[in-house]
C-alpha positions in Angstrom: 27.6 169.0 144.5 30.7 170.5 146.3 33.0 168.3 144.2 31.3 169.4 141.0 31.7 173.1 141.8 35.3 172.6 142.8 35.9 170.8 139.5 34.4 173.7 137.5 36.4 176.2 139.4 39.6 174.2 138.8 38.7 174.0 135.1 38.3 177.8 134.8 41.6 178.4 136.6 43.3 176.0 134.3 42.0 177.7 131.2 43.0 181.1 132.5 46.6 179.8 132.9 46.8 178.5 129.3 49.3 180.4 127.0 47.5 183.4 125.4 44.9 183.5 128.1 47.0 185.6 130.6 45.3 188.9 129.7 45.4 191.7 132.2 42.4 192.2 134.4 42.1 195.7 132.9 43.0 196.1 129.2 44.2 199.5 128.2 44.4 201.6 125.1 47.8 203.1 124.4 48.7 205.8 121.8 51.5 204.9 119.4 53.2 207.6 117.3 53.8 205.7 114.0 56.0 206.8 111.1 53.9 207.1 108.0 55.6 204.2 106.1 54.4 201.8 108.8 50.7 202.6 108.4 50.1 199.8 105.9 51.3 197.1 108.2 50.2 198.6 111.5 46.7 196.9 111.5 48.4 193.5 111.3 50.6 194.4 114.2 47.7 195.8 116.2 45.6 192.7 115.7 48.4 190.4 116.7 49.3 192.4 119.8 45.7 192.6 120.9 45.3 188.8 120.5 48.4 188.3 122.6 47.9 190.9 125.3 44.3 192.1 125.3 45.5 195.7 125.0 44.4 198.0 122.2 46.5 200.4 120.1 45.6 203.8 118.9 48.0 204.9 116.1 48.8 208.4 115.2 50.5 208.5 111.7 52.7 211.3 110.5 56.3 212.0 109.4 58.8 211.0 112.0 60.0 214.6 112.2 56.6 215.9 113.0 55.9 213.2 115.6 59.2 213.8 117.3 58.5 217.5 117.5 55.1 216.8 119.1 56.6 214.4 121.6 59.2 217.1 122.6 56.3 219.5 123.2 54.6 217.0 125.5 52.2 215.1 123.3 50.7 212.1 125.2 52.2 209.2 123.2 53.2 206.0 124.9 55.5 204.4 122.2 57.2 205.9 119.2 57.9 203.8 116.0 60.2 206.1 114.0 61.4 205.8 110.5 65.0 206.4 111.6 67.3 206.2 114.6 68.3 209.8 114.9 65.0 211.1 116.2 64.5 208.3 118.9 68.1 209.0 120.0 67.3 212.7 120.4 64.1 211.9 122.4 66.1 209.6 124.7 68.8 212.2 125.2 66.1 214.8 126.0 64.5 212.5 128.6 61.3 212.0 126.6 62.1 208.3 126.1 63.0 205.8 128.8 64.6 203.1 126.7 67.6 203.5 124.3 66.3 203.1 120.7 66.3 199.6 119.2 66.0 198.8 115.5 62.7 197.0 114.9 62.9 197.1 111.0 65.0 198.3 108.1 63.1 200.0 105.3 63.9 199.5 101.7 63.5 202.0 98.8 61.7 201.5 95.5 60.8 203.6 92.5 57.1 203.5 91.8 54.8 204.8 89.1 51.1 204.4 88.2 51.7 205.6 84.7 52.6 203.5 81.6 56.3 203.7 82.1 59.0 201.1 81.6 61.2 201.2 84.7 63.8 198.7 83.3 66.3 201.5 82.6 65.1 203.7 85.5 68.3 205.8 85.8 68.0 207.0 82.2 64.2 207.5 82.7 64.8 209.9 85.6 66.8 212.3 83.5 64.7 212.0 80.4 62.6 214.9 79.1 59.5 212.8 79.3 59.6 212.9 83.1 58.4 216.2 84.6 57.8 215.5 88.3 59.5 213.1 90.6 58.0 212.7 94.1 59.9 212.0 97.3 59.4 212.8 101.0 60.9 215.9 102.4 64.4 214.9 103.4 64.3 217.3 106.4 61.3 215.6 107.9 61.3 212.0 106.6 64.2 209.5 106.5 62.9 207.9 103.3 63.3 211.3 101.7 66.8 211.7 103.1 67.8 208.4 101.7 66.1 209.1 98.3 68.3 212.3 98.1 71.3 210.3 99.0 70.6 207.8 96.2 70.3 210.7 93.7 73.5 212.2 95.0 75.3 208.8 94.7 74.1 208.6 91.1 75.3 212.2 90.5 71.9 213.5 89.3 70.7 215.4 92.4 71.6 218.8 91.0 70.2 218.1 87.5 66.9 216.9 88.8 66.2 219.7 91.2 63.6 221.3 89.0 61.7 218.0 88.8 61.5 217.1 92.5 58.2 217.4 94.3 58.4 217.0 98.0 55.7 215.4 100.2 55.6 216.3 103.9 55.7 212.6 104.7 55.9 209.3 102.8 52.1 209.2 102.9 51.7 212.4 101.0 54.5 211.3 98.6 52.4 208.2 97.9 49.4 210.3 97.1 51.4 212.3 94.6 52.6 209.1 92.9 49.3 207.2 93.1 47.2 210.1 91.8 49.6 210.7 88.9 50.5 214.2 90.1 54.1 212.9 89.9 55.2 210.8 87.0 57.0 208.5 89.4 58.6 208.7 92.8 60.5 207.1 95.6 58.7 205.3 98.4 59.0 202.4 100.8 58.8 198.8 99.5 56.3 198.1 102.3 53.9 200.5 100.6 53.9 199.0 97.1 53.4 195.4 98.3 50.7 196.2 100.8 47.2 194.9 100.4 46.0 198.4 99.7 48.5 199.1 96.9 49.5 195.7 95.5 49.1 195.5 91.7 48.7 199.3 91.3 51.2 200.6 88.9 54.8 199.4 88.5 57.8 199.5 90.9 61.4 198.5 91.0 63.7 197.8 93.9 66.6 200.2 94.1 70.2 199.2 94.6 71.1 199.2 98.4 74.7 200.2 97.7 73.4 203.6 96.5 71.7 204.4 99.8 71.5 203.2 103.4 68.6 200.9 104.2 66.6 202.8 106.7 67.1 201.6 110.3 63.8 202.3 112.0 63.9 202.7 115.8 61.4 202.2 118.6 61.4 203.8 122.0 59.2 203.5 125.1 58.3 207.1 125.9 58.3 208.6 129.3 54.6 209.4 129.1 53.8 205.7 128.5 56.1 204.6 131.4 54.3 207.0 133.7 50.7 206.5 132.6 50.3 203.0 130.9 53.5 201.3 132.1 52.5 197.6 131.7 50.6 198.0 128.4 53.3 200.3 126.9 56.1 198.0 127.9 54.2 195.0 126.6 53.9 196.6 123.1 57.5 197.8 123.1 58.7 194.3 123.8 56.2 192.8 121.3 57.8 194.8 118.5 61.0 192.8 118.8 59.3 189.4 119.2 58.8 186.6 116.7 55.2 187.6 115.7 56.1 191.2 114.9 59.2 190.2 113.0 57.3 187.8 110.9 54.6 190.4 110.1 57.2 193.0 109.2 59.2 190.7 107.0 56.0 189.7 105.1 55.3 193.4 104.7 58.6 194.1 102.9 60.9 195.2 105.6 64.2 193.7 106.5 64.4 192.8 110.2 67.6 192.8 112.4 
């Protein structure tokens, strides 16, 4: 009887030591400030992280600018997934982040429409009289908007298109303008148009990377996370640079470093 009980106990201990079974005794929920362009892939990241660690993620989606402003004011976020590197660098300099920003993904721009438009000659289409509204994210708040404006400037049409531009507060609002038809077409992230939610809706075309800078998106472990949920926050921060996260992000339309 004693031998049987010992064998059972040994089996349980063995199972607990198998890869993937080393979950913490107390799983935590951490709050992640997530740039709006990442929202379509975040569920996949959340599920993979929970399967690996046992911890749960609570995302808060918004433009990177607004999230950074909230963090500077003391918002209780544990990790920040930005749509650029400038804002994470600022948070680190201000002491709100405890790790130097690292690039977890590079975002790519596309031109998207849900109307019956031929995007083959998209540059001519932008300046044509048939196009009344072109949507893009606010360049002061959203890196995708900043790079959209850079592309228009590179093409030499930023001034002539001013009257047509409709700005969303984030890439999410920009997507609403395009998807609803409020805008004839607009600039968004490749990760949006190939997502499960949006795949097959409308038409899109990748934009030449020489006309803008692919958006280096940085992650930082925040001081709040280090102080209140250290192990879980550190685990997710490290997860974002691991093999599983990289594979998920690549599948979702990002380039990974």
